[in-house]
MIDO-176433 format. One record per residue: x, y, z of N, C-alpha, C, O in turn; residue in three letters. Coordinates in steps of 0.05 Angstrom, whole numbers, plus 5000, padded with zeros to 4 digits. Last residue first. Layout:
residues N
XYZXYZXYZXYZala/...
//
This chain:
residues 354
182527014834182427304833182327394804182227634798ala/183226474836180526564841180226874839178026974842gly/189826514860187726344849185026464856184526554878asp/193727084846192326924866190126764852188726864834arg/198827034795196727164810195326974828195726734827gly/205427084772203426914784201427084800202227264815tyr/209227134715207727294735205427114745203827014730ile/215526984690212926884697211727064719213027124738thr/220126984636219227104661216327024665214726994646tyr/224426464611221826604611221526764637222626684658val/228826104610228826344593226026464589225326554567asp/229425684643227625644621227325884603225725884584ser/232925874681233525614669231625544646232225364630gln/230726364698233126364682233626094668234526094645arg/225426664709226026384707228326344688227926284664asn/223927114752225727104729226726824726228626744740ala/217327234775219727064776221227084749220127084728ala/213027534819214327574793217027424794218727484810cys/206727514847209427394849210627414821209427324801ile/202628074861203427864842206227774849208027934856tyr/196928304897199828284894200528044877199127844877asp/191028634869192428424884195428454881196428614865gln/189029074842187128904857188528694873187228574891thr/193329354820191029504830189329334848188229434868arg/199429034845197729134824195329274836195229314861gly/205828994873203029044877201729154852202729334839ser/210428454870209728724861206728764863205228584855val/215628074895212728114896212228404888213528584899val/220727654863219827874880216727884880215427724866thr/226527284847223627294850223027534868224527594886val/231526964805230627174824227627184824226327104805asn/231926494777234326614788233726824809235226854828ala/227825904775228026194779230826274789231926154807pro/226025404742228725484751229025784755230425904739gly/221925064722222625314708225225434717226625564701lys/219924634750220924584723221824834708222424814684gly/214224914785216624744783217424724754215824784735glu/210825334833211325244806213825064806215325054826asp/209425344887208225534869208425444840206625464825val/208224924939209524934913208025124895205725074888leu/208425165005206825104982208525114957210225294954asp/210124995071211025075044209124985023208224755023ala/209225245138208825045117209825165090210325405088arg/209425315209210425395182210025165162210424935169leu/203425315248205925175240206825285212205125345195ala/198525505262200825615276203425475269205425525283gly/194325345232194825185256197325285271198125165291asp/194525645186192525705206192825565232191725645253gly/201625745173198925635168197025705190197825815211gly/206226205150205026085174202125995168200526155160met/210226015093208526195108207526055133207825815136tyr/213425985031213525895059212126095076212826335075val/212925784966212025994984212025875012210625665016ala/217725584917216025534940215225794953216725984953tyr/219525324855219125564870217025514892214825414886leu/224424854827221824934839221925214850224025334854glu/227724484798227424764790224824894801223225014786lys/229223974810226424014802225824304794223624354784gly/235824114795234023884802231223954792230823984768ala/236724844800237424564794235324364801233224444813gly/234825314819235525304791236325024782236624984758arg/229625474864232025314858232325294828230425244813phe/226925964910226925814885229625694880231725784889gly/222426214958225026104953224925924928223125764925val/219326714996219326564970222126464966224126604971leu/216026785058218526765043217926625017216326435016phe/210827235081211926985071214727015061215827235058leu/204827495107207727505108208827235098207827025106asn/199227685071200527475086203527505084204727535063lys/196828075038196228075067197527855083197127845107gly/199127974987196227954992195527905022193927735029asn/205227875014203727844989200827794996200127595010ala/211328125042208428075044207228045016208128174997gln/217727825052215928055053213027965055212427765067gly/223327595019222027605044220327855046221228075040gly/226027164970224527414976223327385004222427165011tyr/230326864922229426884950228127154954229027364943ile/233726394881231626604883230626614911230126414924ala/237525974893238326234883236226454887236926674895his/240125324900238425534911239325804903241725864905gly/241824814876242425084864240325284874239025414857phe/236724344894239424404883239524684872237624784860ala/233523894941233524124923236424174914238324054924his/229123464974231723494962231623714940229923704923glu/225123605034225623505007228523554998230123675012gly/223124195072223623915068224223845039223724005021pro/226124755099224524665076225124365071227524295067leu/226124825169227624775145225824655123224224475129glu/225725255226224325115204226325065181228025235176tyr/228825515262226225425271224725265250222625135256ile/235525645281233725535261231125445274231125325296ser/238026255305237325985311235225885292233126015289glu/243226735305240926625291240526335297242426175296leu/245327255350245726995338243026905326240826985334arg/244827695384246327725359247027455347249127425335asp/238627535408240727745411242227765384241127855364gln/236627105365236927105394239227285401241527195400arg/232327095311234727225323234627215353232627315365arg/230526495277229826715295232526835305234526695308lys/230326265209231626295235230426525250229626725239cys/228825775161227926025174229126035202229125835217val/232525515104231425505131230525775141231325985130arg/234425115051233125365059231925325087230625125092phe/239724825013238324835039237025115043238325315040arg/243224784972240824614971239024644995237024504997asp/246725374947246325124961243625004958241825094943gly/250125784931248425654911247525384921247425184907his/253625644990253625804965252225654943252925434936phe/249225235028251425425028251325585002249125664993pro/243225655039246025575044246625295033244725145028ser/238826175050239625975032242625905038244226085041leu/234226395100237026355092237326125072236425905077ile/230326875130230326655111233026625098234026825086gly/229027085195231027085173230726835156230826615166tyr/223927495224225327245221227127255196226627425178glu/222828055266223527945240224827675242226427625260leu/217328105312220228085307220727965280219327785271glu/211928065317213128325318216128335315217228555315gly/209827575307210427635335211727905339212427985361asp/208627345257206927555267207427635296205627735309gly/211826985232209926875251208227085265206627025283asp/215027275197213527055186211426945205209326845197ile/216927845182215727745207213927515200211427545198asp/222827755142220027835145219127725172220327545183thr/228827785102227427795127224427855123223727985104val/234327395071232127595070230627585097231127405113val/240427185044238827215067236727445062237427645051val/244726705011242926925010241326945037241026735050asp/248826335022248626454996246926704996247626904983ser/253726175072251026245064251026375037252926505030cys/257725815117257325905089254325945083252725765087pro/257626115183257625875166256925965137255726175134glu/256226455229258926395220258826125206260025925216glu/251827005236252126715231254826665219255726805201leu/252527535249250227395260250427095257249226945273leu/257028035264256827775251254527625265254527585289thr/256328715252255828505271255528245256253928225237thr/258929375243258629095233258128905256259428925277met/257030035225257829845246257129565237255029515225lys/258930625196257730365190258830155209261230105210trp/256731305202258731095205257330835202254930815205ala/255231925176254331655179256631465180258331455162thr/256132535214256732355191255632075197255132005220glu/255332815260254032915236254532745211253432805190gly/258132505297259132775290257932875264259333005247ser/255031945274257332035291258332305280259332315258glu/250031485270250631775265252831855285252431845309glu/250330865236250331015261251131305255252831355238ala/247730305202248530585201248430705229246530645245pro/250029645205248129835216249230115213251530175222arg/250329035174251529305174249429505183247329535170ile/251328365192249428585192251028845192252828885208glu/253327795157254128035171251928235169250828285147val/253827095155252027325151253027555169253427515193ile/259426735125257026755142255326995135255327095112gly/263526655091264226685119261826725137262126745162thr/261126645041262326395051263026415081263126205095arg/255527095053257726985038258826735051257626615069gly/251127635058251527355061253827255042253927335019ala/249028205094250828105073251327805079251927725101ile/244128675105245028405112246628305088245728315065leu/243329345130244029165108244828895119246128875140met/238229805154240629635157241029465132239329455114arg/236230475150235830205141238430055145240630155140glu/234030965198236030855180235430565173234130415189ala/229531125225231531325218233631225198234731385182glu/226530625221225330895221227331105212226731255194glu/227730095174228230225199227130505198226930625176gly/228329465137227129725143227829825171228529675189pro/234229215108232229175129231029445136232529635142val/236528945046236429165065234029115083232028995075lys/241128425026238428535029238428765049240228775066thr/245127984991244928255001241928335003240528304983phe/249827464977247227544987247227834998249127905012gly/255327394959253027354942250527484951249127614935his/261627304959259927524969257427534952257427674931asn/265926934962263326864951261227054962259126964973gln/268827245020269127054998266326964989264626915006phe/270027845041267727665040267927485016267427574993ile/273728265049274427995058272127795058272127605073gly/270728875075272328715055272628435066271928375089asp/266929445079267229175089268629005067267729005044leu/267029925053266729935083266929655095267229635120ile/269930244997269229995011269030045041270630185053pro/266530834970268930694980268030434994265730405002arg/264931444945264331164942266731004949268831024936phe/264032004950265731864969265031564969264531444990asp/257732024917259832174930261331994950260131844965ile/254731934854255331824880257831964891259732004876val/249432294818252132174821252532094850251032164868tyr/245032644804245332364794248232274795249332184774lys/243133114821245333124802246132844791247632824772lys/239032924855238533124835240633124813240033134789glu/241132564891238832474874238232674852237032604832leu/247132364907245832624901243632554881244132504858asp/248831874955247631934929246632224928245232304947leu/254831654985252331814987251331894959252931974942arg/256930974982257331254976254731404977252631294970gly/260030354995257830535001258730814993261030894997val/261329654982262029944978259530114984257230024980tyr/263929065004261529225004262329515002263929615019val/267428554965267228774984264528894983262928854964ser/270327884958268828114949268628324972269628274994gly/276727544953274227614966272827844951274127994936pro/279627024912279627304921276827374933274827274923thr/278826514895281126564912281226844923282726904942ser/275326224864274226374887276526454906276026464930trp/274426004802276526134818275226314839274126524833asp/271125744767271025664795273225784812273925674833glu/272626014717269926024728269825964758268426104773thr/278926364724277226164712274626154728274426274749phe/280626814748282326714726280926484711281626414689asp/277627394772277327114767279127034744279227164723lys/277327874826278027784799277527484797277127344816lys/274427994872276228194860276928124832277028304814arg/267327854878270127794883271828014871270728214861cys/262428124878262527834883265327734891265627564908leu/261028734911262528594890262828294898263228234921ser/255429114924257028884932258428764908257128704888cys/253429764945254129574923255929354933257829414948ala/249130274960250630054971251029854949249129774935ala/248430954959248630724941250330514956252630564964leu/244131295005246831184999246530954978244730794979tyr/240931885026240831635011243631555003245231714994tyr/239432205089240932175064240431905051239431715064asn/236832185138236132395119237632385093237132555075gly/239031715162239131985175238832205154240432395154phe/239131325107240331345134240431635142241931795129ala/237130845059236531105072237731105100237430905115arg/240130555002239630535031239230815043240830995038val/239230214945239330484955238430474984236130394990ile/243429674921240829784930241330074939243630154941asp/246329114885246229404893243529454905241629314901ile/250728594868248328674882248528974888250629074897arg/255428574836253428354834250728424847248728324838his/261128764803258828864818256428674814255628624791ala/265928624778264328414791262128524810261428394829phe/268429284783268829014774267328814791267428824816pro/265029834773265729674796265929384787263929244783leu/264430494755265330234746266130074770267730164786ile/258830934763261330824771261830564757260030424749cys/254831164732255731314756258131184769259531324785ile/252931284668254531104684255531254709256931464706val/246631424648249031554658250531354676249431264696lys/241931434595243631274613246031434622247331574606lys/235131554583237831664583239531524603238631484626glu/230331204547231731244573234531344569236031234553tyr/224231364511226931254514228031314542226731444558asp/219631644507219331354506222031214509222130974509thr/221532154549219532074529219131774530218431664550gly/226331914584226032154568224032094545224831984524lys/227831634646226131634622225931904610225432104624arg/234331454664232231654667230431664642231531694620thr/238831064701237131084678234831274683233431254704asn/245330994720242931134727241231174702242231304683trp/249130404730248130604711245530724723243830584734val/255230094743252630174755251630414740253130614737ile/258729554711258229834717255429874728253629724724gln/264029094697261329144707261029434716262929554727ala/268628904675267829174668264929234677263629404665asn/269228384693271328584701270428864695271429054708glu/266127944683264928184696266928384705266328554723ser/264227384670265827564654265027854661263427984647gln/261126984695263027134710265027294694267227344702phe/259726704636259626634663261926784678264226734673val/255127274635255726994643258026884625258226964602pro/257027954653256227744633256827464643258827424658phe/255328504672256128274688255228024671253127924675phe/253528964646256028834637257128634657259528594659lys/250129334698250429234671253229124667255029174682glu/245429474747248129364742248129254714246329104706ile/241530074749241929804740244929734742246629904741thr/236530504778239330424774239430134764237629974770leu/231430944751232330694765235230644759236330724739phe/225831334739228731324744229331074760228031004779glu/220331394736221731374711224731374714226231404694gly/219831804795218531644775220131634749221131844740gly/222931854850223631934823222331744803223531544795lys/222731674902221431934896221832024867221232254861gly/228631284897226431384914225431654905226931844901pro/229530914839230631134854228331254870226231324859val/229330194835228030454832229330664849230030614872pro/233829764807233229884833231930154828233230334818ile/235629164782234129404774233029524800231429394814val/241428754768239528884787238229114774239429254757gly/244628524730244328384756242328504774241628384795met/245428464661244028604683243728424707242628204705cys/247828354613249428304638248128444661249528524680gly/246328874565245928624578247728594603248828794612gly/246729374543248729174534248328904547249928724542pro/240329214511243229204514244229404535242729584543gly/235229634515236129414497239229414498240529594487ser/230129804562232929814553233529584535232529364539leu/224429744560225729984570228530014559229230224549met/218629504528221529494530222629754540221829964530glu/212729314560214129534546217129484550218029434572gln/206828924562209728934565210729174548209829224526glu/200728884598202128964574205129004581205829104602glu/197228784640199228574632200628634606201628444593leu/194129164663193429084635195028844625194328724605ser/196329144715193429164711192529074683190528934679asp/201729124712200428894724197328914723196028724729leu/205829254660203629374674201929144686200828984670asp/212529094659209928984654207929124672208129124696val/218729244625216829284647214129184639213429184615arg/225228984609222429044602220929104628221729024650val/231628984580230029024604227229114597226929294580thr/235828504544234128744547232728744574232728554589lys/241828294511240128284535238428534538239528764536gly/245428324471242628324463240728314487238228324484val/250428364501249828524477246828544471245828764467asp/249527764538251327974528250228094502249327954484gln/244227664584245427594559247127824547246228054547thr/241327774629244227784632245727724606248127724605glu/235428184629237027964619239928004625240928224625ser/229828344672232228414657233928174651233827974666ala/223528624689225128384685227528464667227128614648phe/218828914733221128954715222728694713223228564734ala/212129134745214128924746216328984726215829094704ala/210529774771210329574750212629374754214729434764gln/206830224811208930024809208429834786206129744782trp/204930854781204330604796206730424793208530454776lys/205631294747204331334773203531074787201531074802glu/208731114705205931194700204331194726202031094726glu/212930724746212430834719209430894717207730734726glu/217630474785215330664787215030804760216530984753trp/219229774781219830054775217330224778215030114775val/222029164807219729344801220829624795223029694803arg/224428504788224428734805221928904800219928804790ser/228527994770225628054775225528274796226428244818ala/233627824726232628004746229628004746228328014725val/234527464684235927414709234627584732234427484754tyr/233927174621232527324642233727254669233827024677val/235926954573237727034594236527184617237927324632gly/230527174535233027034535234927134556235427384558asp/224327114550226327324552229027194556229627104578leu/217526944537220326884534222027134537221327354528pro/212427004589213527084563216527014561217927024581glu/206426954621209026834618210026894590208726834570glu/201427104668202927194644205627054644206927044665lys/199026824707197327014693198727124668197427224650val/199026214739200526374720198526554706196526464694val/196826234808196626124781198126314762198526544768arg/197126034877197726224855197426084828197825834827tyr/195326014945195125894918195526104897194526334899lys/195825855009197026044990196925904963198325714958val/193725415033192425665039193425885019192026075014glu/192824725026194024965015192325205022189925215018arg/194924115055192924325054194124585045196324655054lys/199723855060198223805036195924015033195224085010thr/206024105084203124065088201724025061202524135041glu/212223805084210523995071207623925075206823695069thr/214823625150214123575122212323795111211123945125gly/220123795192217323835186216823785157218323885140met/
//
């Protein structure tokens, strides 16, 4: 399928600022509302900032140590968020750590809750009344940049939200080479996790056994994948899967789940390189996937269902090279927030005409 020329999803740049080494695009709950958050992977001088999407004012939250791979808000705790720190480029990450940040006045108190070498992705997963820290390591060690001889793992531990520490933090899945992609999937009693790596895509489902949470694994796809996200792109009540492949690959496609297997229904046309930024969810009332590439044209696309019932892709921007992208709600609209690593700027896109 070719890219449609008619555009239904249109965005314009509403704010763009330099941030050396910007890698993370996320959100934090500050001043009783969601704000965009951007963080740098640059060693020592890398900083983390937040942007009020109503005023577009920027505030610095953290300065150093850099190497930030993720910013995750703590549920129900305004001014508190987790970060991965000390994952320095290129893959100098033996001392990567997960940090609990708590606002104290205009500053943030930092508490290291664990050291996890090559910690690359984290999130907080809800299951049967408890919250769990889920963390993915990219690999075990590296002797040189392209050394992928050791696999990564998925670790889980129960979080104490009041005392700010993790309990029984341990690996539940091992042997994932190039363990890169991680997303959580909504659920009423429990949230699932999707893990993407060289061996494919694995779904981790929480199950309650004898009052404890057990973790069940299902392989959905057996081919190299870099990242996976989900949204109900066609409005049929079932989630579709947006997949980047292979590792840091050039291919983006949308898949439907047929029992425990994924079948492709759409592939982004054109030639691309170094796929990295990916998001699945809603923006301004429309379900969509966002996908960005750090190589070649360094584009960012929005993929959505057109009025004719066919999936189409809109070019949001090009020449900037996003490492990560997300959507954050402001007072009047939702904004696309991109960490444009290849151009060292963060960019906030608003709806055309709004």
